[in-house]
Structures are given as structure tokens and as C-alpha cells.
N, C-alpha and C positions, 0 to 999 in steps of 0.2 A: 301963366303962374303955374296953375296945374300940370301942364307937360314938364317943366321944368321941374316942379318938386319932385313929380315920379321917378324922373329922369335920374337926379340926384339918389333918391331910394335905393333905384335898380341898383345905381354904382356903390352905394353901401353895403349892398348884400353880397354882389360879387365882390368885395372886396374881405367882406367879413368871413363869409365861408371857409375856402382855403385855409387863413389861419384857424377857424373853428376846429376843422380836420386836423390841423398841423398838430394841432395839441392831444388830440386822440391816439394813444399808444395802441388800441385796441385795432386799429386800421395799420397794416404793414405792405405799404406799395399796393399798387394797384391791386386793389380788390382782397387783397390777401387779410385774413382775421388770426387772430391768436388761437392755438391749438387748444386749449385751457378754456375756451369763453365756455361759460355754463356749465363749467366741470370743477370748479374751487371748493374743496372739500375744506373742513375746519383746519386752520394753521395748526400743526404739530409737527414736532423735529422729524426731518427727512430720516429713512431709514433705508437700509437695502432693499432691492428689489421695486423700491416705489415706483410711480410713474408721474414725470413730472411735464407739465408744459412751462414751455420757455417762450418768450416772445420778447424777439428782441426789435424796437421801434424800425423802422426803414430797412430790415434786413431780413427779406423772406427765407435768404438761405440759412438762416438761422435760428429761423423760429420755426420750432419742431417739438414733437413729444419724445421723451428722452427719458428712459428706462435706467435709473441706479445700478451700477454692476456690484458683484459679490465682494466687490472690494470698496465699494463705499464711495466709489469716485464714479462723474459723469465724463461723457468726452462731445465734445463741439467741435465742427468742419473750421477749416483755417486755424485751429488750437494744437501745437504741438503739446504742450502739459494737460495733463488731467488734472480737473477739479474737483475738490473734495466736496461733495454732500450730505453725506448721512452725518447725522449729530447737528446738523443746522436747521435754524428755520427757513422758512421761501425766503425771504425778506434778506435775510443773513447772506442768503444762495446769489440772491440778486447783487447784491454788490461786489460777492466773489468773481460773479461772472464778468460784469463790468469793467474790474479790475484789471481780470485777465484779458479779456478783450482790449482795453488800453493801454496795458502792458507787453500785448502781440502786436500792435501797432495794425491792428484788425479794423478798429474805428476809433474816434473820438469822441469822448463823452457820450457813451453809448445808456440808450435808456432800456432795461431789462425788467420782464416780468416775468415770476417765476409761481406756479398755482401746481397743488398736488390734482391730479388726475385718478389717482388709485392709489392706495395706500397696500401694500403686503407685507410689510415687517413689522406689524402692530398685529400679529396672530393671538386670540383667545380660543383655548380649544373650552367646551364642557362636554365630557364627558358620564358614562355612568349610570347611574340609578334615575336618570331624567327623560324625559318623555320625547324631546328630539335632538339627540347629541345633534353639538354643530361648531365649526370653526367660523369667526368672524372676524373683521376689522377691528382694532378700540379707533373711535374717530370722537374726537368731542371727549365729554367726561363720561368715563364709564365706572359705575360699579360692580360688584360681587352679583348683587341682587338684579341688574339689568342683564347680567349674563345669564345668571338660572332664566330669567324670563326670557333668554332669547331662545335659551333649551325647552321653552315649553313649560318649564316649573318641573318642579321634581314629582318623582313616581311615586306611591304607596307603600314599595318598600324600599324605600331612601333610608339610609343609617342616620342615626345621629349627629354624625359627621360630615362638614365638605372639605375637603382637601384643597387648599391651593400652593401650586408649586412655581416656582420661578427661577428661571438660571440669570445666573450675575458672575462678574469677574469678581474676583479674588483676591488679595494683594500679591500673591504671585500668580497673577496673572492667569490662571487655572478657571474653568466654569465649575461652577457650586450651584446645585441645584439647593434651594430654601425652600422649605415646606412648610406652611402656616396651616394648624385646624382649627374650622370655626364650627363652634356648635350651632345644630341647626335651630335650635328653640332661641338661643341668643340673638342669630340673625333674624328671625323674624319677629320676634317681640322687646330686643333690646332700644333702646331709644339713642344710645351711644354711635353715633355715624364712624366712627372708629372700626367699629366691627363690621361694617357694610365698605368692605376694604374697596379704595380706588384701584385701578386695573389701568397697566399702561400699554397694555401687549405683552404677547412672548409668556402670559401666565397658562398654565395648564389648569382645570379646575377639575377633580375628579368627585364624583359623589358615591361612595361606596354604597353596595348594596346591605341591607338590614342585617347582620346575623340570623340565624335561626338555627331551633332545635328541633328535633323528630322526636314524637312521642307515637311508642305502640304497643301493643299487647291488651292488657285488661281497662282502656278507657274507651270512654262512651265515644268519643270522634278521634281517633287517629290521626296523624296528621302532623304538617311541619308546621311551625308557627315563627313568621317573624318578630324579633324583638327592636321595635323602633323608636322606642320613647328613652332610649340610651341608659335604658337601668340596666341594672345585672339580673340574668335571668336565674330560676333556681327551681326547684323539684316541683313545690309547692303551687309555682305562678305556672310550671309546663301542668299540671294537673288541671287547673284552673280552666287554663287554655283550652284543653283536650274536654272541658266538662265534665271533669270528676272520673271517680273509677267506675268502673262496670261492673257486674255480676261476679261473684267468685274471682277475687283477686290476691293472689299472695301479698304475703306481709312483705316479703323480700322484691326487690326490685334491684335492676341493674343497669348502668351507666356504662355507654361504648364510647371511648372517647379515642379521637387521632391522634395518633404516636406520632411526633417529629420527624419528619424527613422519612419515616419508612413506609407511609402509607398504610399501615394497619391500625388496629384499634386494640386498643388497652379495655378490660373489664375491669368494672370498679361496684363492687356490691353494696348494698344501701338496705338499710332495715327502716321500709318505708311505714309499716305502721309507727314505728317512735316518731318518727319525723312528726307524721298525722297527726299523733295526740301529743305532740307537743313536747315529748321525753327526751327528744333528741334535736339539734337544730338541723335547720334547714340545709340543705347542700347547693352550693351555687353550680349551673352548667354553664358551658363554653357554647360558643357558636361551632356547632356541626356537632354537637353531642346529640347518643341516641339515648334515649331514655326507655327502657322497656320493662313494661311490670306481666308478669308471666301469669296463669292462671295459678288457682290454689294449687292444682295436683302438682306445682312445681315444676312442670314442664318450660323449658325456656328453646328460645333460639338461637344459632350461633352469631357473632358477630356477623359473618361475613352474610347468612342470611338475611339480618337487618338491614345489612347495607345495600344487597339488591333491591330491598322492599324501599328503602328509602331512595336508592336511583331511579327507579321505576314509578316513581310519583305516590308512595305508598300505597300501592295496589290493594292493599288491607282495607276494606274499606275507606279506599284512600281521597280525601281531602286535605285543601290547604287554607289554613285559619289566617288571621293577618292580626294581630294585636294594632289597635289604635295607636295613633303618635301621641 
């Protein structure tokens, strides 16, 4: 009786094993396996240049890795027509391939599996005042803070805004670049999730360096000063950053400002004493302005000499001081 039981059990195992193997589409023919085995990425819409793993059960000649072409289509052997892949999810492409194989009389009722082995159609680029400029592919849920983190975070010299640009197709089929400005403080402190933009791939994130002003002449610490808090700079703020006036300053000062397009600088005289005595309103400074305070003898440098001093790292007791965010 025991021998009969063991024999029946062996027959049952031998009968069950082939059926179990036949239900597993990851095995294609003798010893063949899916090219995408273990490489399946989060399901996103397929795009141009993405690498796909296509498995057709019991058809090793059709099982392969395929790169989506620049036209958004893929090509499979034994099929004359190309198959549109861009814009489809993997499950939708599985149906499209199965339909094409059936309509082309290649296979009857084919079992097709599609997985994404590599994304190339969803790049996100982060550049500017970040610690490690980077380009990476968006997979799964990616938001603006995630992208900044991928770049190692913001540098101390980062400005007050982050620019997020993305190309989109307008109604007339023309590519238009849309730019959105995100305030750094708002992004870091806001509880509104809409500020932390969701990214889909194709975005270019640029973090401009903060504007800076140059202070030269009779101040305690001449230098260049980054304005990273997003507020407008002014003569009084610049004097505060340079730790105030040195001995024997003139009552007058000069602002040297870049002229649009010409590359030269215009000279703007100001009454420094009246501003400091609150008898005249403070004067706003623009990025790249040079504030020069001559000594009491009335001596002053030319705009060209000041530009050279600024360009060479402010060789006159040259130090660079940063304002805190």
C-alpha cells in the first residue's frame, strides 16, 4: 500500500510541474528569461529614447530589449508596421503589441509583458547656485525639493528665487518655454504643497546666484556683498555690511552703475552725509553697483579703476562678506 501511495504521488508531481511552468510567462522557451527581469521601474508613460524590456511568451525571437526611437515608435521582427510606444503606459503597450502580432498573423493569442528598463525621456536638470549640478531621470513621484536635494542643496550664494522652466506644446504646435518663479523662503517654509511643484521630467531648474554690490573707499571692510534675503539693497545696508565708514570719509559718495548694453558705467553722485543724518532718503542699489566713498580730500577713482578693483577680487584690503539668508 505504501509503495502504491508513493507511486501515485510521484505521478501527481510529474503531471503538475509542466502545467505550473506553462503558466509562468517569465520563462520563454528552453532556459530563456525575460530581458527585463529584475529591472522593472515605476510605471510611467513611455517616452522617446526609453529602453523597454519586451517578453513574448514562448517566442524567444521576439523577446528582447528595445529602445524607443526618436519618432516614438518601436520595431519588432516579423512585423512590418511600427508600433507607437511614446505616450503609452507599459500595460497599454502590451495590448498594442499583442494586437499587432495577432493582426500580422505572427502568433495566436500572444502573451506579452512590457517593462521599462531605463528612462531617458524624463530628464530633470538642476544648475546654478547648487552644490552639485545634476541631471537625472524622473521616476515615481518627484517634487521640486527632491530635485534640489539631488543637487546637494543650495549654496550660500543662492539668490532668493528658483526658476523652473518647462517646454510645452502650444495650440499651434509650437514649443513654448514656460517659466515659473518660486521664492526660496516660501519653498522652505510654506505648508502649501502646491509650492513644492510636482515634476514630470523635462524641467530645467536654475538657481541664480544672488546679486551683489561692491563697496570701496573709506569703509572699514571694502568688499563684495551678496544680497541673499530677497530684499532690496541700499546705501545704508551696504555701509552696514562693510561695518561702517573708516576715518576721514568724504561727505559725498558715488554709485557706478552698469549701463544697459554698453558695458560702461554711469556715475551717480550722492550726498552721503545727508543720507546718514536722515535728512535725505536712502538710495536703492542694484546688483553689480559699485558704491565708492572717497576720502575727505575729495580724491576719487575713475569708474574704470573701480571695475578693475572689483574684477580682481577687490585687491584693496579685499574681502568678500556674505549677508545671511
